[in-house]
C-alpha positions in Angstrom: 0.0 0.0 0.0 2.8 2.4 0.9 4.7 1.5 -2.3 1.6 2.1 -4.3 1.0 5.5 -2.7 4.6 6.4 -3.5 4.4 5.2 -7.0 1.2 7.1 -7.7 2.5 10.3 -6.2 6.3 10.2 -6.9 6.2 13.3 -9.2 4.2 15.2 -6.6 6.6 14.2 -3.9 9.7 15.1 -5.9 8.1 18.5 -6.9 7.3 19.2 -3.2 10.9 18.4 -2.1 12.3 20.5 -4.9 10.1 23.4 -3.9 11.1 23.1 -0.2 14.7 23.0 -1.3 14.2 26.3 -3.2 12.5 27.9 -0.3 15.3 26.9 2.2 17.9 28.1 -0.3 16.2 31.4 -0.7 16.0 31.9 3.1 19.7 31.0 3.4 20.6 33.6 0.7 18.6 36.3 2.4 20.2 35.5 5.7 23.7 35.6 4.1 22.8 38.9 2.4 21.8 40.5 5.7 25.0 39.3 7.3 27.1 40.8 4.5 25.3 44.1 4.8 25.9 44.2 8.5 29.6 43.5 8.0 30.0 46.1 5.3 28.3 48.7 7.5 30.8 47.8 10.3 33.7 48.0 7.9 32.6 51.4 6.7 33.4 53.1 10.0 36.7 51.2 10.3 37.6 52.4 6.7 36.8 56.0 7.6 39.0 55.7 10.8 41.9 54.2 8.8 41.7 56.9 6.2 41.9 59.6 8.9 44.9 57.7 10.4 46.7 57.6 7.1 46.1 61.3 6.5 47.4 62.2 10.0 50.4 60.0 9.5 51.2 61.6 6.2 50.9 65.1 7.7 52.9 64.4 10.8 56.4 65.7 10.5 57.4 66.1 14.2 58.3 62.5 14.6 60.3 59.9 12.6 59.1 56.4 12.0 55.6 55.1 11.5 55.1 53.9 15.0 55.9 57.3 16.5 53.5 59.0 14.0 50.7 56.6 14.8 51.3 57.2 18.5 51.1 61.0 17.9 47.9 60.6 15.8 46.2 58.6 18.5 46.7 61.3 21.1 50.2 60.4 22.4 52.5 63.1 23.6 49.8 65.6 24.7 
């Protein structure tokens, strides 16, 4: 009886499984997309900070060496 039920509905069963697979894949893609958006938003502020650091280091002439310039740009020596 179970074999007959499967044989009579195998295309329907396969179509249902395929549809479920597509739904779960879509949900997964949406979830990954949201995660990537959050990461890019976080990296944007870090990128702005790094750009300001680079500008400060390039303008700093009072100290020699990158580590001293970074120290100065981060408030050292005040």
